[in-house]
mmCIF file of the N, C-alpha and C atoms, coordinates in Angstrom:
data_MODEL
# 
_entry.id   MODEL 
# 
loop_
_atom_site.group_PDB 
_atom_site.id 
_atom_site.type_symbol 
_atom_site.label_atom_id 
_atom_site.label_alt_id 
_atom_site.label_comp_id 
_atom_site.label_asym_id 
_atom_site.label_entity_id 
_atom_site.label_seq_id 
_atom_site.pdbx_PDB_ins_code 
_atom_site.Cartn_x 
_atom_site.Cartn_y 
_atom_site.Cartn_z 
_atom_site.occupancy 
_atom_site.B_iso_or_equiv 
_atom_site.pdbx_formal_charge 
_atom_site.auth_seq_id 
_atom_site.auth_comp_id 
_atom_site.auth_asym_id 
_atom_site.auth_atom_id 
_atom_site.pdbx_PDB_model_num 
ATOM 1   N N  . MET A 1 1  ? 56.434 69.161 136.877 1.00 0.00 ? 1  MET A N  1 
ATOM 2   C CA . MET A 1 1  ? 57.619 69.258 137.778 1.00 0.00 ? 1  MET A CA 1 
ATOM 3   C C  . MET A 1 1  ? 56.742 69.448 138.797 1.00 0.00 ? 1  MET A C  1 
ATOM 4   N N  . THR A 1 2  ? 57.125 68.301 140.303 1.00 0.00 ? 2  THR A N  1 
ATOM 5   C CA . THR A 1 2  ? 56.661 69.274 141.137 1.00 0.00 ? 2  THR A CA 1 
ATOM 6   C C  . THR A 1 2  ? 58.073 69.745 141.649 1.00 0.00 ? 2  THR A C  1 
ATOM 7   N N  . THR A 1 3  ? 57.337 69.906 143.026 1.00 0.00 ? 3  THR A N  1 
ATOM 8   C CA . THR A 1 3  ? 58.328 71.142 143.916 1.00 0.00 ? 3  THR A CA 1 
ATOM 9   C C  . THR A 1 3  ? 59.634 70.735 144.276 1.00 0.00 ? 3  THR A C  1 
ATOM 10  N N  . LYS A 1 4  ? 59.431 69.902 144.671 1.00 0.00 ? 4  LYS A N  1 
ATOM 11  C CA . LYS A 1 4  ? 60.607 68.614 145.009 1.00 0.00 ? 4  LYS A CA 1 
ATOM 12  C C  . LYS A 1 4  ? 61.808 68.509 144.027 1.00 0.00 ? 4  LYS A C  1 
ATOM 13  N N  . GLU A 1 5  ? 61.607 67.914 142.858 1.00 0.00 ? 5  GLU A N  1 
ATOM 14  C CA . GLU A 1 5  ? 61.682 67.754 141.166 1.00 0.00 ? 5  GLU A CA 1 
ATOM 15  C C  . GLU A 1 5  ? 62.104 69.364 141.110 1.00 0.00 ? 5  GLU A C  1 
ATOM 16  N N  . LYS A 1 6  ? 61.717 70.223 141.311 1.00 0.00 ? 6  LYS A N  1 
ATOM 17  C CA . LYS A 1 6  ? 62.263 71.718 140.590 1.00 0.00 ? 6  LYS A CA 1 
ATOM 18  C C  . LYS A 1 6  ? 63.667 71.936 141.965 1.00 0.00 ? 6  LYS A C  1 
ATOM 19  N N  . LEU A 1 7  ? 63.535 71.837 143.202 1.00 0.00 ? 7  LEU A N  1 
ATOM 20  C CA . LEU A 1 7  ? 64.405 72.207 143.944 1.00 0.00 ? 7  LEU A CA 1 
ATOM 21  C C  . LEU A 1 7  ? 65.886 71.178 144.235 1.00 0.00 ? 7  LEU A C  1 
ATOM 22  N N  . GLU A 1 8  ? 65.176 69.629 143.374 1.00 0.00 ? 8  GLU A N  1 
ATOM 23  C CA . GLU A 1 8  ? 66.608 69.139 142.948 1.00 0.00 ? 8  GLU A CA 1 
ATOM 24  C C  . GLU A 1 8  ? 67.317 69.668 141.721 1.00 0.00 ? 8  GLU A C  1 
ATOM 25  N N  . PHE A 1 9  ? 66.240 70.040 140.939 1.00 0.00 ? 9  PHE A N  1 
ATOM 26  C CA . PHE A 1 9  ? 66.994 70.720 139.695 1.00 0.00 ? 9  PHE A CA 1 
ATOM 27  C C  . PHE A 1 9  ? 68.593 72.590 140.313 1.00 0.00 ? 9  PHE A C  1 
ATOM 28  N N  . ILE A 1 10 ? 67.476 72.497 140.816 1.00 0.00 ? 10 ILE A N  1 
ATOM 29  C CA . ILE A 1 10 ? 68.295 73.603 141.074 1.00 0.00 ? 10 ILE A CA 1 
ATOM 30  C C  . ILE A 1 10 ? 69.602 73.786 142.146 1.00 0.00 ? 10 ILE A C  1 
ATOM 31  N N  . GLU A 1 11 ? 69.415 72.631 143.108 1.00 0.00 ? 11 GLU A N  1 
ATOM 32  C CA . GLU A 1 11 ? 70.697 72.485 143.563 1.00 0.00 ? 11 GLU A CA 1 
ATOM 33  C C  . GLU A 1 11 ? 71.233 71.509 142.660 1.00 0.00 ? 11 GLU A C  1 
ATOM 34  N N  . GLU A 1 12 ? 70.976 71.372 142.030 1.00 0.00 ? 12 GLU A N  1 
ATOM 35  C CA . GLU A 1 12 ? 71.988 70.810 140.896 1.00 0.00 ? 12 GLU A CA 1 
ATOM 36  C C  . GLU A 1 12 ? 73.113 71.585 140.166 1.00 0.00 ? 12 GLU A C  1 
ATOM 37  N N  . ALA A 1 13 ? 72.254 72.668 139.787 1.00 0.00 ? 13 ALA A N  1 
ATOM 38  C CA . ALA A 1 13 ? 72.432 73.347 138.791 1.00 0.00 ? 13 ALA A CA 1 
ATOM 39  C C  . ALA A 1 13 ? 73.738 74.278 139.726 1.00 0.00 ? 13 ALA A C  1 
ATOM 40  N N  . LEU A 1 14 ? 73.164 74.558 141.137 1.00 0.00 ? 14 LEU A N  1 
ATOM 41  C CA . LEU A 1 14 ? 73.954 75.028 141.967 1.00 0.00 ? 14 LEU A CA 1 
ATOM 42  C C  . LEU A 1 14 ? 75.066 74.784 142.720 1.00 0.00 ? 14 LEU A C  1 
ATOM 43  N N  . ARG A 1 15 ? 75.238 73.115 142.250 1.00 0.00 ? 15 ARG A N  1 
ATOM 44  C CA . ARG A 1 15 ? 76.583 72.220 142.985 1.00 0.00 ? 15 ARG A CA 1 
ATOM 45  C C  . ARG A 1 15 ? 76.502 72.553 144.057 1.00 0.00 ? 15 ARG A C  1 
ATOM 46  N N  . VAL A 1 16 ? 74.860 72.883 144.990 1.00 0.00 ? 16 VAL A N  1 
ATOM 47  C CA . VAL A 1 16 ? 74.970 72.307 146.346 1.00 0.00 ? 16 VAL A CA 1 
ATOM 48  C C  . VAL A 1 16 ? 74.404 71.276 146.718 1.00 0.00 ? 16 VAL A C  1 
ATOM 49  N N  . LYS A 1 17 ? 74.354 70.594 147.711 1.00 0.00 ? 17 LYS A N  1 
ATOM 50  C CA . LYS A 1 17 ? 74.241 69.130 148.568 1.00 0.00 ? 17 LYS A CA 1 
ATOM 51  C C  . LYS A 1 17 ? 72.993 68.847 148.287 1.00 0.00 ? 17 LYS A C  1 
ATOM 52  N N  . ARG A 1 18 ? 72.108 67.676 148.229 1.00 0.00 ? 18 ARG A N  1 
ATOM 53  C CA . ARG A 1 18 ? 70.906 67.904 148.036 1.00 0.00 ? 18 ARG A CA 1 
ATOM 54  C C  . ARG A 1 18 ? 70.288 67.872 149.426 1.00 0.00 ? 18 ARG A C  1 
ATOM 55  N N  . ASN A 1 19 ? 68.809 68.319 149.185 1.00 0.00 ? 19 ASN A N  1 
ATOM 56  C CA . ASN A 1 19 ? 67.696 68.410 150.176 1.00 0.00 ? 19 ASN A CA 1 
ATOM 57  C C  . ASN A 1 19 ? 67.960 69.573 150.932 1.00 0.00 ? 19 ASN A C  1 
ATOM 58  N N  . THR A 1 20 ? 68.811 70.415 150.673 1.00 0.00 ? 20 THR A N  1 
ATOM 59  C CA . THR A 1 20 ? 69.280 71.314 151.314 1.00 0.00 ? 20 THR A CA 1 
ATOM 60  C C  . THR A 1 20 ? 68.648 72.757 151.166 1.00 0.00 ? 20 THR A C  1 
ATOM 61  N N  . LEU A 1 21 ? 67.716 72.871 149.804 1.00 0.00 ? 21 LEU A N  1 
ATOM 62  C CA . LEU A 1 21 ? 67.201 73.937 149.056 1.00 0.00 ? 21 LEU A CA 1 
ATOM 63  C C  . LEU A 1 21 ? 65.767 73.919 149.586 1.00 0.00 ? 21 LEU A C  1 
ATOM 64  N N  . THR A 1 22 ? 65.357 75.247 150.277 1.00 0.00 ? 22 THR A N  1 
ATOM 65  C CA . THR A 1 22 ? 63.786 75.496 150.461 1.00 0.00 ? 22 THR A CA 1 
ATOM 66  C C  . THR A 1 22 ? 63.469 76.663 149.446 1.00 0.00 ? 22 THR A C  1 
ATOM 67  N N  . GLU A 1 23 ? 61.881 76.753 149.044 1.00 0.00 ? 23 GLU A N  1 
ATOM 68  C CA . GLU A 1 23 ? 61.207 78.056 148.356 1.00 0.00 ? 23 GLU A CA 1 
ATOM 69  C C  . GLU A 1 23 ? 61.447 78.966 149.355 1.00 0.00 ? 23 GLU A C  1 
ATOM 70  N N  . ASP A 1 24 ? 61.596 78.928 150.428 1.00 0.00 ? 24 ASP A N  1 
ATOM 71  C CA . ASP A 1 24 ? 61.812 80.305 150.875 1.00 0.00 ? 24 ASP A CA 1 
ATOM 72  C C  . ASP A 1 24 ? 63.253 80.791 151.305 1.00 0.00 ? 24 ASP A C  1 
ATOM 73  N N  . MET A 1 25 ? 64.117 80.221 151.139 1.00 0.00 ? 25 MET A N  1 
ATOM 74  C CA . MET A 1 25 ? 65.522 80.738 151.338 1.00 0.00 ? 25 MET A CA 1 
ATOM 75  C C  . MET A 1 25 ? 66.128 82.000 150.189 1.00 0.00 ? 25 MET A C  1 
ATOM 76  N N  . GLU A 1 26 ? 66.777 82.944 150.782 1.00 0.00 ? 26 GLU A N  1 
ATOM 77  C CA . GLU A 1 26 ? 67.219 83.735 150.231 1.00 0.00 ? 26 GLU A CA 1 
ATOM 78  C C  . GLU A 1 26 ? 68.264 83.258 149.307 1.00 0.00 ? 26 GLU A C  1 
ATOM 79  N N  . LEU A 1 27 ? 68.281 83.445 147.915 1.00 0.00 ? 27 LEU A N  1 
ATOM 80  C CA . LEU A 1 27 ? 69.413 83.765 147.284 1.00 0.00 ? 27 LEU A CA 1 
ATOM 81  C C  . LEU A 1 27 ? 70.658 84.381 147.797 1.00 0.00 ? 27 LEU A C  1 
ATOM 82  N N  . SER A 1 28 ? 70.459 85.584 148.230 1.00 0.00 ? 28 SER A N  1 
ATOM 83  C CA . SER A 1 28 ? 71.707 86.280 148.439 1.00 0.00 ? 28 SER A CA 1 
ATOM 84  C C  . SER A 1 28 ? 72.327 85.913 149.514 1.00 0.00 ? 28 SER A C  1 
ATOM 85  N N  . ASN A 1 29 ? 72.054 85.051 150.791 1.00 0.00 ? 29 ASN A N  1 
ATOM 86  C CA . ASN A 1 29 ? 72.385 84.165 151.687 1.00 0.00 ? 29 ASN A CA 1 
ATOM 87  C C  . ASN A 1 29 ? 72.824 82.836 150.600 1.00 0.00 ? 29 ASN A C  1 
ATOM 88  N N  . LEU A 1 30 ? 72.521 82.230 149.957 1.00 0.00 ? 30 LEU A N  1 
ATOM 89  C CA . LEU A 1 30 ? 73.482 81.273 149.529 1.00 0.00 ? 30 LEU A CA 1 
ATOM 90  C C  . LEU A 1 30 ? 74.990 81.474 148.536 1.00 0.00 ? 30 LEU A C  1 
ATOM 91  N N  . ARG A 1 31 ? 75.924 81.113 149.175 1.00 0.00 ? 31 ARG A N  1 
ATOM 92  C CA . ARG A 1 31 ? 77.184 81.183 148.822 1.00 0.00 ? 31 ARG A CA 1 
ATOM 93  C C  . ARG A 1 31 ? 77.250 80.802 147.787 1.00 0.00 ? 31 ARG A C  1 
ATOM 94  N N  . ALA A 1 32 ? 76.928 79.758 146.959 1.00 0.00 ? 32 ALA A N  1 
ATOM 95  C CA . ALA A 1 32 ? 76.567 78.930 145.754 1.00 0.00 ? 32 ALA A CA 1 
ATOM 96  C C  . ALA A 1 32 ? 75.949 80.132 145.020 1.00 0.00 ? 32 ALA A C  1 
ATOM 97  N N  . TRP A 1 33 ? 74.827 80.954 144.715 1.00 0.00 ? 33 TRP A N  1 
ATOM 98  C CA . TRP A 1 33 ? 74.344 82.197 144.190 1.00 0.00 ? 33 TRP A CA 1 
ATOM 99  C C  . TRP A 1 33 ? 75.573 83.368 143.978 1.00 0.00 ? 33 TRP A C  1 
ATOM 100 N N  . ASP A 1 34 ? 76.320 83.098 142.890 1.00 0.00 ? 34 ASP A N  1 
ATOM 101 C CA . ASP A 1 34 ? 77.113 84.323 142.046 1.00 0.00 ? 34 ASP A CA 1 
ATOM 102 C C  . ASP A 1 34 ? 76.781 84.091 140.716 1.00 0.00 ? 34 ASP A C  1 
ATOM 103 N N  . SER A 1 35 ? 77.357 84.874 139.579 1.00 0.00 ? 35 SER A N  1 
ATOM 104 C CA . SER A 1 35 ? 77.036 85.174 138.267 1.00 0.00 ? 35 SER A CA 1 
ATOM 105 C C  . SER A 1 35 ? 77.166 83.908 137.735 1.00 0.00 ? 35 SER A C  1 
ATOM 106 N N  . LEU A 1 36 ? 78.242 82.874 138.006 1.00 0.00 ? 36 LEU A N  1 
ATOM 107 C CA . LEU A 1 36 ? 78.659 81.755 137.352 1.00 0.00 ? 36 LEU A CA 1 
ATOM 108 C C  . LEU A 1 36 ? 77.611 81.011 137.421 1.00 0.00 ? 36 LEU A C  1 
ATOM 109 N N  . ALA A 1 37 ? 76.753 80.842 138.624 1.00 0.00 ? 37 ALA A N  1 
ATOM 110 C CA . ALA A 1 37 ? 75.714 79.667 139.354 1.00 0.00 ? 37 ALA A CA 1 
ATOM 111 C C  . ALA A 1 37 ? 74.633 80.451 138.591 1.00 0.00 ? 37 ALA A C  1 
ATOM 112 N N  . ILE A 1 38 ? 74.561 81.417 138.257 1.00 0.00 ? 38 ILE A N  1 
ATOM 113 C CA . ILE A 1 38 ? 73.083 81.974 137.986 1.00 0.00 ? 38 ILE A CA 1 
ATOM 114 C C  . ILE A 1 38 ? 73.323 81.768 136.175 1.00 0.00 ? 38 ILE A C  1 
ATOM 115 N N  . LEU A 1 39 ? 74.163 81.810 135.473 1.00 0.00 ? 39 LEU A N  1 
ATOM 116 C CA . LEU A 1 39 ? 74.862 81.435 134.153 1.00 0.00 ? 39 LEU A CA 1 
ATOM 117 C C  . LEU A 1 39 ? 74.660 79.570 133.778 1.00 0.00 ? 39 LEU A C  1 
ATOM 118 N N  . ASN A 1 40 ? 75.096 78.973 134.866 1.00 0.00 ? 40 ASN A N  1 
ATOM 119 C CA . ASN A 1 40 ? 74.837 77.643 134.921 1.00 0.00 ? 40 ASN A CA 1 
ATOM 120 C C  . ASN A 1 40 ? 72.955 77.222 134.804 1.00 0.00 ? 40 ASN A C  1 
ATOM 121 N N  . LEU A 1 41 ? 72.390 77.901 135.565 1.00 0.00 ? 41 LEU A N  1 
ATOM 122 C CA . LEU A 1 41 ? 71.289 77.241 136.020 1.00 0.00 ? 41 LEU A CA 1 
ATOM 123 C C  . LEU A 1 41 ? 70.821 77.998 134.293 1.00 0.00 ? 41 LEU A C  1 
ATOM 124 N N  . GLN A 1 42 ? 70.807 79.202 134.221 1.00 0.00 ? 42 GLN A N  1 
ATOM 125 C CA . GLN A 1 42 ? 70.437 79.225 133.136 1.00 0.00 ? 42 GLN A CA 1 
ATOM 126 C C  . GLN A 1 42 ? 70.629 78.560 131.760 1.00 0.00 ? 42 GLN A C  1 
ATOM 127 N N  . VAL A 1 43 ? 71.556 78.608 131.670 1.00 0.00 ? 43 VAL A N  1 
ATOM 128 C CA . VAL A 1 43 ? 72.013 77.201 130.546 1.00 0.00 ? 43 VAL A CA 1 
ATOM 129 C C  . VAL A 1 43 ? 70.918 75.805 130.654 1.00 0.00 ? 43 VAL A C  1 
ATOM 130 N N  . MET A 1 44 ? 71.094 75.148 132.049 1.00 0.00 ? 44 MET A N  1 
ATOM 131 C CA . MET A 1 44 ? 70.198 73.722 132.522 1.00 0.00 ? 44 MET A CA 1 
ATOM 132 C C  . MET A 1 44 ? 68.983 73.959 132.012 1.00 0.00 ? 44 MET A C  1 
ATOM 133 N N  . LEU A 1 45 ? 68.800 74.937 132.409 1.00 0.00 ? 45 LEU A N  1 
ATOM 134 C CA . LEU A 1 45 ? 67.326 75.473 132.504 1.00 0.00 ? 45 LEU A CA 1 
ATOM 135 C C  . LEU A 1 45 ? 66.699 75.665 130.894 1.00 0.00 ? 45 LEU A C  1 
ATOM 136 N N  . SER A 1 46 ? 67.273 76.068 129.951 1.00 0.00 ? 46 SER A N  1 
ATOM 137 C CA . SER A 1 46 ? 67.332 76.324 128.590 1.00 0.00 ? 46 SER A CA 1 
ATOM 138 C C  . SER A 1 46 ? 66.883 75.266 127.510 1.00 0.00 ? 46 SER A C  1 
ATOM 139 N N  . ALA A 1 47 ? 66.570 74.090 128.519 1.00 0.00 ? 47 ALA A N  1 
ATOM 140 C CA . ALA A 1 47 ? 66.727 72.953 127.644 1.00 0.00 ? 47 ALA A CA 1 
ATOM 141 C C  . ALA A 1 47 ? 64.656 72.147 128.093 1.00 0.00 ? 47 ALA A C  1 
ATOM 142 N N  . ILE A 1 48 ? 64.655 72.864 129.254 1.00 0.00 ? 48 ILE A N  1 
ATOM 143 C CA . ILE A 1 48 ? 62.792 73.382 129.301 1.00 0.00 ? 48 ILE A CA 1 
ATOM 144 C C  . ILE A 1 48 ? 62.794 74.024 129.421 1.00 0.00 ? 48 ILE A C  1 
ATOM 145 N N  . LYS A 1 49 ? 62.931 75.179 130.020 1.00 0.00 ? 49 LYS A N  1 
ATOM 146 C CA . LYS A 1 49 ? 62.524 76.723 129.864 1.00 0.00 ? 49 LYS A CA 1 
ATOM 147 C C  . LYS A 1 49 ? 63.220 77.433 128.983 1.00 0.00 ? 49 LYS A C  1 
ATOM 148 N N  . PRO A 1 50 ? 63.243 77.031 127.801 1.00 0.00 ? 50 PRO A N  1 
ATOM 149 C CA . PRO A 1 50 ? 64.072 78.167 126.552 1.00 0.00 ? 50 PRO A CA 1 
ATOM 150 C C  . PRO A 1 50 ? 63.879 79.908 127.018 1.00 0.00 ? 50 PRO A C  1 
ATOM 151 N N  . ASN A 1 51 ? 62.461 80.378 127.639 1.00 0.00 ? 51 ASN A N  1 
ATOM 152 C CA . ASN A 1 51 ? 62.612 81.668 127.485 1.00 0.00 ? 51 ASN A CA 1 
ATOM 153 C C  . ASN A 1 51 ? 62.239 82.201 128.800 1.00 0.00 ? 51 ASN A C  1 
ATOM 154 N N  . VAL A 1 52 ? 63.199 81.604 129.419 1.00 0.00 ? 52 VAL A N  1 
ATOM 155 C CA . VAL A 1 52 ? 64.007 82.047 131.186 1.00 0.00 ? 52 VAL A CA 1 
ATOM 156 C C  . VAL A 1 52 ? 65.349 82.614 130.648 1.00 0.00 ? 52 VAL A C  1 
ATOM 157 N N  . GLN A 1 53 ? 65.301 83.533 130.560 1.00 0.00 ? 53 GLN A N  1 
ATOM 158 C CA . GLN A 1 53 ? 67.229 84.386 130.783 1.00 0.00 ? 53 GLN A CA 1 
ATOM 159 C C  . GLN A 1 53 ? 67.057 84.349 131.633 1.00 0.00 ? 53 GLN A C  1 
ATOM 160 N N  . PHE A 1 54 ? 68.515 85.165 131.675 1.00 0.00 ? 54 PHE A N  1 
ATOM 161 C CA . PHE A 1 54 ? 69.887 85.001 132.605 1.00 0.00 ? 54 PHE A CA 1 
ATOM 162 C C  . PHE A 1 54 ? 69.337 86.674 133.587 1.00 0.00 ? 54 PHE A C  1 
ATOM 163 N N  . ASP A 1 55 ? 68.869 87.094 132.729 1.00 0.00 ? 55 ASP A N  1 
ATOM 164 C CA . ASP A 1 55 ? 68.184 89.002 133.804 1.00 0.00 ? 55 ASP A CA 1 
ATOM 165 C C  . ASP A 1 55 ? 66.403 88.231 134.868 1.00 0.00 ? 55 ASP A C  1 
ATOM 166 N N  . ASP A 1 56 ? 66.519 87.628 134.010 1.00 0.00 ? 56 ASP A N  1 
ATOM 167 C CA . ASP A 1 56 ? 64.657 87.088 134.820 1.00 0.00 ? 56 ASP A CA 1 
ATOM 168 C C  . ASP A 1 56 ? 65.977 86.011 136.129 1.00 0.00 ? 56 ASP A C  1 
ATOM 169 N N  . LEU A 1 57 ? 66.633 85.647 135.957 1.00 0.00 ? 57 LEU A N  1 
ATOM 170 C CA . LEU A 1 57 ? 67.264 84.791 137.235 1.00 0.00 ? 57 LEU A CA 1 
ATOM 171 C C  . LEU A 1 57 ? 67.789 85.437 137.865 1.00 0.00 ? 57 LEU A C  1 
ATOM 172 N N  . VAL A 1 58 ? 68.417 86.591 137.393 1.00 0.00 ? 58 VAL A N  1 
ATOM 173 C CA . VAL A 1 58 ? 69.032 87.650 138.727 1.00 0.00 ? 58 VAL A CA 1 
ATOM 174 C C  . VAL A 1 58 ? 68.135 88.912 139.496 1.00 0.00 ? 58 VAL A C  1 
ATOM 175 N N  . ARG A 1 59 ? 66.805 88.786 138.384 1.00 0.00 ? 59 ARG A N  1 
ATOM 176 C CA . ARG A 1 59 ? 65.569 89.566 139.636 1.00 0.00 ? 59 ARG A CA 1 
ATOM 177 C C  . ARG A 1 59 ? 65.213 88.759 140.669 1.00 0.00 ? 59 ARG A C  1 
ATOM 178 N N  . CYS A 1 60 ? 65.419 87.535 140.775 1.00 0.00 ? 60 CYS A N  1 
ATOM 179 C CA . CYS A 1 60 ? 64.886 86.461 141.649 1.00 0.00 ? 60 CYS A CA 1 
ATOM 180 C C  . CYS A 1 60 ? 65.044 86.621 143.033 1.00 0.00 ? 60 CYS A C  1 
ATOM 181 N N  . ASP A 1 61 ? 64.703 86.667 144.214 1.00 0.00 ? 61 ASP A N  1 
ATOM 182 C CA . ASP A 1 61 ? 64.867 86.987 145.166 1.00 0.00 ? 61 ASP A CA 1 
ATOM 183 C C  . ASP A 1 61 ? 65.697 85.591 146.735 1.00 0.00 ? 61 ASP A C  1 
ATOM 184 N N  . THR A 1 62 ? 64.792 84.554 145.925 1.00 0.00 ? 62 THR A N  1 
ATOM 185 C CA . THR A 1 62 ? 64.381 83.126 146.717 1.00 0.00 ? 62 THR A CA 1 
ATOM 186 C C  . THR A 1 62 ? 64.561 82.381 145.270 1.00 0.00 ? 62 THR A C  1 
ATOM 187 N N  . VAL A 1 63 ? 64.519 81.101 146.534 1.00 0.00 ? 63 VAL A N  1 
ATOM 188 C CA . VAL A 1 63 ? 64.521 79.553 145.655 1.00 0.00 ? 63 VAL A CA 1 
ATOM 189 C C  . VAL A 1 63 ? 63.226 79.718 145.211 1.00 0.00 ? 63 VAL A C  1 
ATOM 190 N N  . GLY A 1 64 ? 61.820 80.114 145.452 1.00 0.00 ? 64 GLY A N  1 
ATOM 191 C CA . GLY A 1 64 ? 60.947 79.803 145.305 1.00 0.00 ? 64 GLY A CA 1 
ATOM 192 C C  . GLY A 1 64 ? 60.913 80.473 143.746 1.00 0.00 ? 64 GLY A C  1 
ATOM 193 N N  . GLU A 1 65 ? 61.012 81.788 143.768 1.00 0.00 ? 65 GLU A N  1 
ATOM 194 C CA . GLU A 1 65 ? 60.564 82.987 142.662 1.00 0.00 ? 65 GLU A CA 1 
ATOM 195 C C  . GLU A 1 65 ? 61.396 81.887 141.398 1.00 0.00 ? 65 GLU A C  1 
ATOM 196 N N  . ILE A 1 66 ? 62.744 80.763 141.829 1.00 0.00 ? 66 ILE A N  1 
ATOM 197 C CA . ILE A 1 66 ? 63.066 80.175 140.464 1.00 0.00 ? 66 ILE A CA 1 
ATOM 198 C C  . ILE A 1 66 ? 62.162 79.761 140.259 1.00 0.00 ? 66 ILE A C  1 
ATOM 199 N N  . CYS A 1 67 ? 61.513 78.813 140.802 1.00 0.00 ? 67 CYS A N  1 
ATOM 200 C CA . CYS A 1 67 ? 60.784 77.686 140.994 1.00 0.00 ? 67 CYS A CA 1 
ATOM 201 C C  . CYS A 1 67 ? 59.450 78.018 140.179 1.00 0.00 ? 67 CYS A C  1 
ATOM 202 N N  . GLU A 1 68 ? 58.867 79.081 140.637 1.00 0.00 ? 68 GLU A N  1 
ATOM 203 C CA . GLU A 1 68 ? 57.408 79.610 139.812 1.00 0.00 ? 68 GLU A CA 1 
ATOM 204 C C  . GLU A 1 68 ? 58.435 80.145 138.281 1.00 0.00 ? 68 GLU A C  1 
ATOM 205 N N  . LEU A 1 69 ? 59.155 80.691 138.073 1.00 0.00 ? 69 LEU A N  1 
ATOM 206 C CA . LEU A 1 69 ? 59.922 80.657 136.711 1.00 0.00 ? 69 LEU A CA 1 
ATOM 207 C C  . LEU A 1 69 ? 59.764 79.420 135.488 1.00 0.00 ? 69 LEU A C  1 
ATOM 208 N N  . MET A 1 70 ? 59.767 78.379 136.758 1.00 0.00 ? 70 MET A N  1 
ATOM 209 C CA . MET A 1 70 ? 60.025 77.015 135.834 1.00 0.00 ? 70 MET A CA 1 
ATOM 210 C C  . MET A 1 70 ? 58.908 76.359 135.893 1.00 0.00 ? 70 MET A C  1 
ATOM 211 N N  . GLU A 1 71 ? 57.444 76.811 136.071 1.00 0.00 ? 71 GLU A N  1 
ATOM 212 C CA . GLU A 1 71 ? 56.205 76.295 136.089 1.00 0.00 ? 71 GLU A CA 1 
ATOM 213 C C  . GLU A 1 71 ? 56.036 76.494 134.129 1.00 0.00 ? 71 GLU A C  1 
ATOM 214 N N  . ASP A 1 72 ? 55.152 75.891 133.880 1.00 0.00 ? 72 ASP A N  1 
ATOM 215 C CA . ASP A 1 72 ? 54.349 75.505 132.372 1.00 0.00 ? 72 ASP A CA 1 
ATOM 216 C C  . ASP A 1 72 ? 53.908 76.152 132.290 1.00 0.00 ? 72 ASP A C  1 
ATOM 217 N N  . ASP A 1 73 ? 53.420 77.215 132.666 1.00 0.00 ? 73 ASP A N  1 
ATOM 218 C CA . ASP A 1 73 ? 52.932 78.589 132.172 1.00 0.00 ? 73 ASP A CA 1 
ATOM 219 C C  . ASP A 1 73 ? 53.305 79.804 131.605 1.00 0.00 ? 73 ASP A C  1 
ATOM 220 N N  . ASN A 1 74 ? 54.696 79.562 132.264 1.00 0.00 ? 74 ASN A N  1 
ATOM 221 C CA . ASN A 1 74 ? 55.339 80.681 132.164 1.00 0.00 ? 74 ASN A CA 1 
ATOM 222 C C  . ASN A 1 74 ? 56.446 80.921 130.786 1.00 0.00 ? 74 ASN A C  1 
# 
């Protein structure tokens, strides 16, 4: 999965407008980043990355850190 595809996946999960997220964006600055969004992202990710847990996402500070969780070697 390319970085662009990962960003689009995260945008869909967070229900934000397409092409608005960048890897360096801090999650705490996103209005869409709350516990429900994290849960939704975790559920969507479970189809492609079943080892990613809710707590893994909570520990992320940036969109890029979520992208890293989506890497094949994790």
